[in-house]
C-alpha positions as a printed NumPy array, in Angstrom:
array([[ -0.144,  -0.08 ,  -0.151],
       [  2.884,   2.412,   0.978],
       [  4.721,   2.393,  -2.558],
       [  1.339,   3.602,  -4.353],
       [  1.877,   6.575,  -2.185],
       [  4.418,   8.163,  -4.794],
       [  2.767,   7.369,  -7.598],
       [ -0.509,   8.608,  -6.648],
       [  0.561,  12.616,  -6.712],
       [  1.284,  11.865, -10.688],
       [ -1.491,   9.633, -11.595],
       [ -4.252,  11.66 , -10.214],
       [ -3.407,  14.315, -12.41 ],
       [ -2.751,  12.75 , -15.286],
       [ -6.532,  10.867, -14.616],
       [ -7.849,  14.224, -13.906],
       [ -6.811,  15.328, -17.182],
       [ -7.861,  12.262, -19.186],
       [-11.359,  12.638, -17.755],
       [-11.685,  16.432, -18.476],
       [-10.308,  15.692, -22.03 ],
       [-13.436,  13.065, -22.229],
       [-15.744,  15.633, -20.761],
       [-14.687,  18.862, -21.977],
       [-18.379,  19.606, -23.824],
       [-19.876,  19.683, -20.483],
       [-18.439,  22.807, -18.734],
       [-20.232,  22.615, -14.952],
       [-18.983,  18.893, -15.341],
       [-14.922,  19.509, -15.718],
       [-15.532,  21.929, -13.683],
       [-16.567,  20.029, -11.018],
       [-13.897,  17.027, -11.705],
       [-11.236,  19.562, -11.895],
       [-11.983,  20.387,  -8.245],
       [-12.55 ,  16.766,  -7.22 ],
       [ -8.88 ,  15.875,  -8.685],
       [ -7.133,  18.981,  -7.251],
       [ -8.678,  17.944,  -3.962],
       [ -7.76 ,  14.454,  -4.334],
       [ -4.068,  15.918,  -5.414],
       [ -3.925,  17.829,  -2.204],
       [ -5.099,  14.501,  -0.157],
       [ -2.401,  12.371,  -1.525],
       [  0.116,  14.855,  -0.823],
       [ -1.203,  15.152,   2.714],
       [ -1.299,  11.042,   2.891],
       [  2.448,  10.632,   1.787],
       [  3.849,  13.795,   3.731],
       [  2.185,  12.327,   7.055],
       [  3.752,   8.538,   6.202],
       [  7.116,   9.939,   5.164],
       [  7.57 ,  12.006,   8.395],
       [  6.269,   9.066,  10.752],
       [  8.581,   6.254,   8.881],
       [ 10.977,   7.743,   6.663],
       [ 11.523,   7.504,   2.752],
       [  9.623,   5.683,   0.666],
       [ 11.295,   4.261,  -2.307],
       [  8.9  ,   3.057,  -5.721],
       [ 11.244,   0.871,  -8.406],
       [  9.019,   1.408, -11.23 ],
       [  7.958,  -1.814, -13.139],
       [  9.814,  -3.993, -10.095],
       [ 13.294,  -2.971, -11.802],
       [ 15.915,  -2.012,  -9.288],
       [ 18.076,   0.837,  -9.188],
       [ 20.389,   1.98 , -11.166],
       [ 18.487,   0.336, -14.159],
       [ 14.601,   0.932, -13.724],
       [ 13.122,   4.201, -12.871],
       [ 12.573,   5.187,  -9.155],
       [ 10.465,   7.611,  -7.753],
       [ 11.773,   9.058,  -4.28 ],
       [  9.508,  10.573,  -1.731],
       [ 11.832,  12.359,   1.011],
       [ 11.3  ,  15.243,   3.123],
       [ 12.152,  17.8  ,   0.281],
       [ 10.703,  15.864,  -2.305],
       [  6.763,  15.187,  -0.252],
       [  6.976,  19.281,   1.017],
       [  7.829,  20.412,  -2.296],
       [  4.538,  18.14 ,  -3.694],
       [  2.292,  19.318,  -0.554],
       [  3.183,  22.909,  -1.245],
       [  2.076,  22.424,  -5.248],
       [ -0.827,  20.488,  -4.221],
       [ -1.882,  23.199,  -2.264],
       [ -1.201,  26.013,  -4.531],
       [ -3.467,  24.175,  -7.291],
       [ -6.199,  23.537,  -4.997],
       [ -6.403,  27.473,  -4.517],
       [ -5.988,  28.415,  -7.945],
       [ -9.022,  25.677,  -8.954],
       [-11.111,  27.283,  -6.91 ],
       [ -9.962,  30.216,  -7.868],
       [-10.463,  29.392, -11.645],
       [-14.462,  28.886, -10.301],
       [-15.499,  32.295,  -9.88 ],
       [-13.491,  33.7  , -12.657],
       [-12.654,  31.864, -16.172],
       [-13.286,  31.826, -19.91 ],
       [-15.593,  29.181, -21.299],
       [-14.033,  29.377, -24.435],
       [-10.064,  28.355, -22.498],
       [-12.571,  25.47 , -20.897],
       [-13.373,  24.412, -23.879],
       [ -9.897,  24.287, -25.538],
       [ -8.401,  22.408, -22.723],
       [ -7.746,  24.305, -19.515],
       [ -8.538,  21.721, -17.102],
       [ -6.394,  19.879, -19.174],
       [ -2.76 ,  21.864, -19.652],
       [ -3.5  ,  22.475, -15.747],
       [ -3.395,  18.812, -14.64 ],
       [ -0.562,  18.2  , -17.254],
       [  1.197,  21.238, -16.061],
       [  0.735,  19.535, -12.611],
       [  1.943,  16.354, -13.248],
       [  5.007,  17.349, -14.601],
       [  5.276,  19.22 , -11.489],
       [  4.993,  16.796,  -8.898],
       [  6.727,  14.343, -11.362],
       [  9.933,  16.227, -11.555],
       [  9.878,  16.559,  -7.521],
       [  9.607,  12.643,  -7.123],
       [ 12.009,  11.335,  -9.229],
       [ 15.353,   9.702,  -8.682],
       [ 16.587,   9.446, -12.046],
       [ 18.472,  12.711, -14.013],
       [ 16.71 ,  11.206, -17.367],
       [ 13.477,  11.488, -16.242],
       [ 13.901,  14.771, -14.697],
       [ 14.537,  16.086, -18.082],
       [ 10.871,  13.965, -19.381],
       [  9.288,  15.502, -16.469],
       [ 10.311,  19.335, -17.852],
       [  9.38 ,  18.334, -20.901],
       [  5.757,  17.409, -20.008],
       [  5.789,  20.657, -17.558],
       [  6.569,  22.781, -20.855],
       [  3.649,  21.07 , -23.327],
       [  1.164,  22.209, -19.996],
       [  2.43 ,  25.483, -19.341],
       [  3.151,  26.408, -23.25 ],
       [ -1.405,  25.678, -23.874],
       [ -1.651,  27.825, -20.866],
       [  0.318,  30.293, -21.26 ],
       [ -0.948,  30.796, -25.271],
       [ -4.602,  30.58 , -24.607],
       [ -7.332,  32.843, -25.684],
       [ -4.396,  33.812, -28.346],
       [ -3.409,  37.423, -29.233],
       [ -0.017,  39.106, -29.929],
       [  0.936,  39.602, -26.341],
       [  0.171,  36.065, -25.606],
       [  1.914,  34.373, -28.744],
       [  4.871,  36.932, -28.472],
       [  5.524,  35.611, -25.076],
       [  4.324,  32.43 , -24.88 ],
       [  7.444,  31.823, -28.715],
       [ 10.047,  33.866, -26.417],
       [  8.922,  30.944, -23.443],
       [  9.069,  28.071, -25.815],
       [ 12.234,  29.361, -27.241],
       [ 14.136,  29.652, -23.63 ],
       [ 12.502,  26.389, -22.83 ],
       [ 13.943,  24.27 , -25.609],
       [ 17.46 ,  25.82 , -25.325],
       [ 17.362,  24.639, -21.573],
       [ 15.979,  21.473, -22.419],
       [ 18.857,  20.81 , -25.224],
       [ 21.944,  21.407, -22.587],
       [ 20.083,  19.911, -19.989],
       [ 19.774,  16.644, -22.562],
       [ 23.439,  17.526, -23.545],
       [ 24.849,  17.368, -19.832],
       [ 22.75 ,  14.142, -18.99 ],
       [ 24.479,  12.672, -22.494],
       [ 27.982,  13.666, -20.805],
       [ 27.524,  12.126, -17.462],
       [ 25.825,   8.912, -18.943],
       [ 28.719,   8.638, -21.369],
       [ 31.781,   8.577, -17.871],
       [ 29.287,   7.055, -15.461],
       [ 27.584,   4.48 , -17.537],
       [ 24.274,   5.659, -15.063],
       [ 21.418,   8.449, -15.249],
       [ 20.374,   7.09 , -10.999],
       [ 21.154,   9.887,  -9.188],
       [ 22.349,   8.349,  -5.896],
       [ 24.583,   5.83 ,  -8.192],
       [ 25.587,   9.097, -10.094],
       [ 26.408,  10.563,  -7.025],
       [ 28.543,   7.466,  -6.012],
       [ 30.236,   7.119,  -9.795],
       [ 30.8  ,  11.038, -10.494],
       [ 32.957,  10.744,  -7.084],
       [ 35.882,   8.352,  -8.748],
       [ 35.395,   9.575, -12.857],
       [ 35.852,  13.515, -11.105],
       [ 39.578,  11.847, -10.219],
       [ 39.79 ,  10.643, -14.343],
       [ 37.375,  12.877, -16.255],
       [ 37.444,  16.06 , -13.924],
       [ 36.732,  18.469, -17.034],
       [ 33.971,  15.956, -18.353],
       [ 32.562,  16.053, -14.848],
       [ 33.183,  20.344, -14.725],
       [ 31.235,  20.591, -18.289],
       [ 28.7  ,  18.758, -17.597],
       [ 28.277,  20.323, -14.181],
       [ 28.299,  24.044, -16.297],
       [ 25.387,  22.614, -18.67 ],
       [ 23.113,  21.596, -16.031],
       [ 23.607,  24.721, -14.049],
       [ 22.521,  26.827, -17.586],
       [ 19.484,  24.647, -17.917],
       [ 18.227,  25.111, -14.759],
       [ 19.464,  28.522, -14.145],
       [ 17.145,  29.318, -16.995],
       [ 14.198,  27.448, -15.632],
       [ 14.99 ,  29.222, -12.2  ],
       [ 15.457,  32.702, -13.829],
       [ 18.715,  33.378, -12.098],
       [ 20.604,  35.836, -13.746],
       [ 21.924,  36.837, -16.653],
       [ 19.688,  34.197, -17.485],
       [ 16.11 ,  35.692, -16.324],
       [ 14.835,  37.65 , -19.086],
       [ 12.543,  35.684, -20.248],
       [  9.862,  35.77 , -17.389],
       [  9.216,  38.83 , -17.156],
       [  8.475,  38.574, -20.75 ],
       [  5.848,  35.872, -19.554],
       [  4.042,  35.86 , -16.55 ],
       [  2.123,  38.829, -17.353],
       [  0.398,  37.559, -20.172],
       [ -1.828,  34.934, -19.438],
       [ -4.916,  34.652, -17.336],
       [ -4.797,  35.564, -13.855],
       [ -5.036,  32.416, -12.674],
       [ -1.873,  30.821, -15.037],
       [  0.451,  33.495, -13.917],
       [ -0.618,  32.611, -10.252],
       [  0.218,  29.168, -10.524],
       [  3.255,  30.006, -12.769],
       [  4.751,  32.368, -10.297],
       [  4.27 ,  30.021,  -7.164],
       [  5.569,  26.786,  -8.998],
       [  7.306,  26.602, -12.323],
       [ 10.527,  28.859, -10.914],
       [ 10.547,  26.862,  -8.225],
       [ 11.102,  23.262, -10.268],
       [ 14.652,  24.852, -11.226],
       [ 15.488,  25.563,  -8.217],
       [ 14.852,  22.645,  -6.344],
       [ 16.549,  21.164,  -9.543],
       [ 19.7  ,  23.276,  -8.838],
       [ 19.709,  21.78 ,  -4.647],
       [ 19.362,  18.638,  -5.374],
       [ 21.615,  18.198,  -8.726],
       [ 24.193,  19.939,  -7.607],
       [ 23.956,  18.909,  -3.16 ],
       [ 22.875,  15.178,  -3.941],
       [ 24.456,  14.122,  -7.177],
       [ 27.435,  16.453,  -8.344],
       [ 31.004,  16.225,  -6.928],
       [ 31.749,  19.28 ,  -5.179],
       [ 32.904,  22.057,  -7.288],
       [ 34.279,  25.59 ,  -5.706],
       [ 34.134,  27.235,  -8.825],
       [ 30.291,  26.299,  -9.631],
       [ 29.517,  27.376,  -5.992],
       [ 31.004,  30.756,  -6.358],
       [ 29.229,  31.385, -10.171],
       [ 25.998,  30.718,  -7.927],
       [ 27.247,  33.076,  -5.073],
       [ 27.965,  35.696,  -7.477],
       [ 24.554,  35.029,  -9.12 ],
       [ 22.686,  35.299,  -6.592],
       [ 23.48 ,  38.202,  -5.364],
       [ 22.915,  40.044,  -9.109],
       [ 19.503,  37.914,  -9.008],
       [ 18.453,  39.987,  -6.302],
       [ 19.28 ,  43.337,  -7.164],
       [ 18.541,  43.076, -10.533],
       [ 15.263,  41.444,  -9.795],
       [ 14.114,  43.769,  -7.402],
       [ 15.567,  46.588,  -9.854],
       [ 12.993,  45.919, -12.488],
       [ 10.208,  46.087, -10.608],
       [ 11.095,  49.371,  -8.918],
       [ 10.478,  50.652, -12.625],
       [  7.346,  48.769, -13.893],
       [  4.348,  50.156, -14.478],
       [  2.241,  47.578, -14.661],
       [  0.731,  45.376, -11.821],
       [  1.636,  41.619, -12.537],
       [  4.881,  42.995, -14.248],
       [  5.937,  44.386, -10.956],
       [  5.502,  40.94 ,  -9.491],
       [  7.328,  39.139, -12.482],
       [ 10.162,  41.004, -11.513],
       [  9.618,  39.949,  -7.85 ],
       [  9.925,  36.808,  -8.631],
       [ 13.543,  37.439,  -9.994],
       [ 14.51 ,  39.325,  -6.763],
       [ 13.364,  36.31 ,  -4.34 ],
       [ 15.227,  33.495,  -6.519],
       [ 18.129,  34.862,  -5.674],
       [ 17.125,  34.692,  -1.889],
       [ 16.955,  30.645,  -3.033],
       [ 19.997,  30.451,  -4.319],
       [ 22.05 ,  32.335,  -2.082],
       [ 21.234,  29.851,   0.553],
       [ 21.968,  26.91 ,  -1.566],
       [ 25.475,  28.748,  -2.892],
       [ 26.358,  28.927,   0.921],
       [ 26.233,  25.499,   1.447],
       [ 29.85 ,  25.456,   0.   ],
       [ 30.967,  26.794,   3.318],
       [ 33.287,  24.78 ,   5.573],
       [ 31.138,  25.288,   8.191],
       [ 29.068,  22.258,   8.721],
       [ 26.698,  24.333,  11.131],
       [ 26.792,  27.255,   7.954],
       [ 25.9  ,  24.598,   5.241],
       [ 23.009,  23.249,   7.717],
       [ 21.584,  26.719,   8.23 ],
       [ 21.491,  27.701,   4.693],
       [ 20.031,  24.61 ,   3.635],
       [ 17.417,  25.46 ,   6.321],
       [ 17.058,  28.649,   4.992],
       [ 16.392,  27.843,   1.564],
       [ 13.964,  25.273,   2.376],
       [ 12.13 ,  27.954,   4.317],
       [ 12.27 ,  30.7  ,   2.038],
       [ 10.512,  28.35 ,  -1.155],
       [  7.943,  27.71 ,   1.377],
       [  7.022,  30.985,   2.507],
       [  7.357,  32.527,  -1.332],
       [  5.546,  30.095,  -3.085],
       [  2.397,  30.78 ,  -0.753],
       [  3.209,  34.454,  -0.738],
       [  3.688,  35.098,  -4.72 ],
       [  0.645,  32.951,  -5.65 ],
       [ -0.945,  35.104,  -3.705],
       [  0.297,  38.14 ,  -4.803],
       [ -1.378,  36.781,  -8.425],
       [ -4.175,  36.043,  -7.138],
       [ -4.644,  39.304,  -6.21 ],
       [ -3.571,  41.089,  -9.004],
       [ -6.186,  38.369, -10.881],
       [ -8.986,  40.451,  -8.692],
       [ -7.927,  43.942,  -9.398],
       [ -7.761,  43.008, -12.812],
       [-11.3  ,  41.686, -12.714],
       [-12.527,  44.727, -10.917],
       [-11.146,  47.345, -13.127],
       [-10.319,  46.015, -16.327],
       [ -6.739,  47.473, -16.214],
       [ -3.227,  46.662, -14.741],
       [ -1.947,  49.65 , -15.96 ],
       [ -0.776,  51.517, -12.335],
       [ -1.398,  55.026, -13.94 ],
       [ -5.068,  54.135, -14.685],
       [ -5.13 ,  52.791, -10.851],
       [ -6.301,  53.874,  -8.129],
       [ -9.166,  54.244,  -5.392],
       [ -9.385,  50.614,  -4.94 ],
       [ -9.33 ,  51.197,  -1.125],
       [-12.297,  52.37 ,  -0.787],
       [-14.149,  50.519,  -3.746],
       [-13.003,  47.207,  -1.868],
       [-11.117,  47.57 ,   1.652],
       [-10.996,  43.749,   2.021],
       [ -8.895,  43.695,  -0.905],
       [ -6.756,  46.459,   0.128],
       [ -5.768,  43.48 ,   3.33 ],
       [ -5.608,  40.713,   1.435],
       [ -2.715,  42.853,  -1.015],
       [ -0.977,  44.326,   1.952],
       [ -0.448,  40.304,   3.603],
       [  1.433,  39.295,   1.181],
       [  3.178,  42.631,   0.037],
       [  4.547,  42.906,   3.695],
       [  5.27 ,  39.381,   4.272],
       [  7.077,  39.695,   0.841],
       [  9.512,  42.894,   2.106],
       [ 10.251,  41.026,   5.056],
       [  8.098,  43.086,   7.645],
       [  7.54 ,  40.783,  10.817],
       [  4.961,  39.462,  11.914],
       [  4.849,  37.594,   8.694],
       [  6.439,  34.576,   6.975],
       [  8.508,  36.824,   4.938],
       [ 10.384,  38.169,   8.334],
       [ 11.954,  34.762,   9.249],
       [ 12.635,  33.598,   5.634],
       [ 14.656,  36.83 ,   5.023],
       [ 16.345,  36.425,   8.96 ],
       [ 17.254,  33.383,   8.357],
       [ 18.858,  33.32 ,   4.989],
       [ 20.603,  36.667,   6.233],
       [ 21.568,  35.189,   9.357],
       [ 23.111,  32.323,   7.119],
       [ 24.914,  34.944,   5.116],
       [ 26.782,  36.628,   8.563],
       [ 27.443,  32.99 ,  10.095],
       [ 28.946,  31.98 ,   6.376],
       [ 31.102,  35.543,   6.221],
       [ 29.514,  36.488,   2.835],
       [ 28.654,  40.307,   4.44 ],
       [ 28.768,  41.896,   0.412],
       [ 26.256,  39.389,  -0.409],
       [ 24.374,  40.224,   3.157],
       [ 24.619,  43.334,   2.034],
       [ 22.928,  43.223,  -1.043],
       [ 20.479,  40.75 ,   0.195],
       [ 19.019,  43.695,   2.849],
       [ 19.283,  45.972,   0.295],
       [ 16.954,  43.905,  -2.184],
       [ 14.74 ,  43.681,   0.665],
       [ 14.558,  47.709,   1.182],
       [ 13.689,  48.214,  -2.089],
       [ 11.307,  45.527,  -2.068],
       [  9.591,  47.329,   0.51 ],
       [  9.728,  50.933,  -1.695],
       [  8.14 ,  48.939,  -4.28 ],
       [  5.065,  47.116,  -3.065],
       [  4.791,  50.593,  -1.492],
       [  4.079,  51.627,  -4.996],
       [  1.697,  49.257,  -6.086],
       [ -0.014,  49.983,  -2.376],
       [ -0.271,  53.547,  -3.752],
       [ -1.013,  53.109,  -7.355],
       [ -3.466,  51.05 ,  -7.124],
       [ -4.978,  51.332,  -3.523],
       [ -4.374,  54.6  ,  -1.85 ],
       [ -3.802,  57.276,  -4.429],
       [ -7.836,  58.779,  -5.89 ],
       [ -9.14 ,  57.013,  -8.736],
       [ -8.285,  58.285, -11.813],
       [-10.99 ,  59.713, -14.501],
       [-12.239,  56.718, -16.68 ],
       [-11.118,  56.605, -19.773],
       [-12.23 ,  53.994, -23.034],
       [-10.652,  50.704, -22.322],
       [ -8.585,  49.578, -25.355],
       [ -9.764,  45.437, -25.892],
       [ -7.181,  43.051, -27.436],
       [ -4.422,  42.889, -24.618],
       [ -4.534,  40.299, -22.191],
       [ -3.985,  42.797, -19.483],
       [ -6.789,  44.969, -20.537],
       [-10.213,  43.848, -20.207],
       [-14.087,  45.151, -19.821],
       [-14.477,  45.998, -16.553],
       [-16.716,  43.642, -14.52 ],
       [-20.163,  43.743, -12.973],
       [-18.604,  41.913, -10.325],
       [-21.272,  38.919,  -8.251],
       [-20.809,  37.747,  -4.99 ],
       [-20.583,  34.55 ,  -5.279],
       [-17.513,  34.991,  -8.359],
       [-15.512,  37.849,  -5.981],
       [-15.973,  34.87 ,  -2.908],
       [-14.665,  32.431,  -5.011],
       [-11.413,  34.486,  -6.318],
       [-11.31 ,  36.169,  -2.241],
       [-11.49 ,  32.775,  -0.508],
       [ -8.   ,  31.129,  -1.508],
       [ -6.376,  34.158,  -1.242],
       [ -7.81 ,  35.104,   2.156],
       [ -6.61 ,  30.965,   2.978],
       [ -3.426,  32.108,   1.62 ],
       [ -2.977,  35.467,   3.835],
       [ -3.691,  33.408,   6.895],
       [ -0.842,  30.925,   6.426],
       [  1.4  ,  33.847,   5.461],
       [  0.124,  35.334,   9.366],
       [  0.279,  32.156,  10.812],
       [  4.286,  31.064,   9.675],
       [  4.587,  34.362,  10.302],
       [  3.913,  34.354,  14.134],
       [  4.277,  30.595,  14.749],
       [  7.394,  30.052,  12.714],
       [  8.593,  27.019,  14.681],
       [  6.345,  24.402,  13.33 ],
       [  7.683,  25.386,   9.35 ],
       [ 11.029,  25.878,  10.802],
       [ 11.174,  22.423,  11.698],
       [  9.963,  21.016,   8.649],
       [ 13.33 ,  22.834,   6.877],
       [ 15.328,  21.364,   9.453],
       [ 14.195,  18.41 ,   8.512],
       [ 14.292,  18.717,   4.912],
       [ 17.346,  20.762,   5.5  ],
       [ 19.202,  17.774,   7.057],
       [ 17.837,  15.013,   4.775],
       [ 19.321,  16.786,   1.716],
       [ 22.928,  17.486,   2.821],
       [ 22.877,  13.321,   4.232],
       [ 24.338,  12.22 ,   0.655],
       [ 24.909,   9.058,   1.997],
       [ 21.369,   8.074,   3.281],
       [ 19.897,   9.367,   0.023],
       [ 22.241,   6.675,  -1.572],
       [ 21.566,   4.023,   1.029],
       [ 17.52 ,   4.708,   0.392],
       [ 17.632,   3.966,  -2.742],
       [ 19.979,   1.245,  -3.026],
       [ 21.907,   1.959,  -6.616],
       [ 24.643,  -0.716,  -5.676],
       [ 23.524,  -3.149,  -8.293],
       [ 26.977,  -3.857,  -9.217],
       [ 28.707,  -5.003,  -6.533],
       [ 32.673,  -4.058,  -7.814],
       [ 30.99 ,  -0.09 ,  -7.75 ],
       [ 32.669,   0.931,  -3.997],
       [ 30.142,   2.791,  -1.625],
       [ 30.903,   5.907,  -0.018],
       [ 29.79 ,   6.122,   3.541],
       [ 29.73 ,   9.581,   4.609],
       [ 27.486,  12.063,   6.322],
       [ 30.111,  15.149,   5.395],
       [ 29.042,  15.701,   1.344],
       [ 32.016,  18.17 ,   0.912],
       [ 34.815,  16.926,   3.146]])
């Protein structure tokens, strides 16, 4: 029975997508199935997380083939917390969609593509095989591209072409790196690779370095790390708000997840790679937040903030290069905590942005204003995640930033820590800018609305039912943000267990059991670098 638990987060979205496709002509039935599937996915995520927390990691050898030959699914603490948070965001966005959706989109496969996307996300989190990580990335690409261009229009098509072009480039580099690794290690099982590459790095150091660079660039594109982030602000403002919300919450985090999983668990330690990550973290924080300050569109500001916040996560990863074991552990805890906090907050901000667009018909800050009087409840829903993103207490972002900054100071990275503090201040400035432009300043004089762009729609006569369905998920996520801020120890404990499991390379190898070849020496050390 336990062996089926890691399969459920992949199978449930697949089955949901297939059933939605079969009833694509019946909108109400399709909605009910999609909501049921999202609820089932969250239930499976909870069940899997509870089991792993009480009994340890679950490993499934698909088809009965043992590693390193067969496909392996690994439900360890890092994988299950990411599956659980992804399932929660999926359910929140699904409920939001019931309040505001396009009948044409639903007829043309919105729920199908969304579930294909979630299947790819969950598969990427759970796989224990590097080639299958590539496969799940491609599944994600299929679903995300369909969602991005759905509805047509010049802006969406341009964003979709840019997105898919960079994604295919990333995939090509990923596949090239995988090919090099297979050529020198003759396996793609992550645990087996971890053992084999430790030996191959002695005989073929340049090949290992070349593969590392290819994977770093590939995952860096997917995570939107400097200087590979330019595709994101050109894409995330274009699709429907519900699509933007799930993209903002999950897609770049899959890239960060891959960076952590591969460069902490699989690849041999490289001071060069981690130095690049340290520099990239600082520049990602700084360039992202400067871009946000300069924007004049609601979701464009939020898009640049995704980039900036990715820098904090990469900073936590980069600090794992410290020689101090306590700093490495604190850095990994900080990275995990920041990822979980940011998924909740950023998804919520995009949901709020969608409500603003629904009520006003525009995202242009110069044409917005007066929302504090018109919808004070919406002002509250915006202020909570906005101030959390800026790192103000007593919200979740305060503890996330504090943990990262503490790790930076403990690791002696004072310049990088100063950049992180500066980025936090500029984040607050840009959030206050949004507050002033959207909520505080008087409403501008009514102007004719231009139809044709994805960010400009006819102002909608909002029904109470639609607003309730749209506001409820946002209120839930805002409540979570406050709860984490007031009681951070619960999530810190989760991040601590997760961070330690990531750093335990020997434990990961033992759980998967890759040593099918008795001639392959096994490395048993709890210190992954020394």
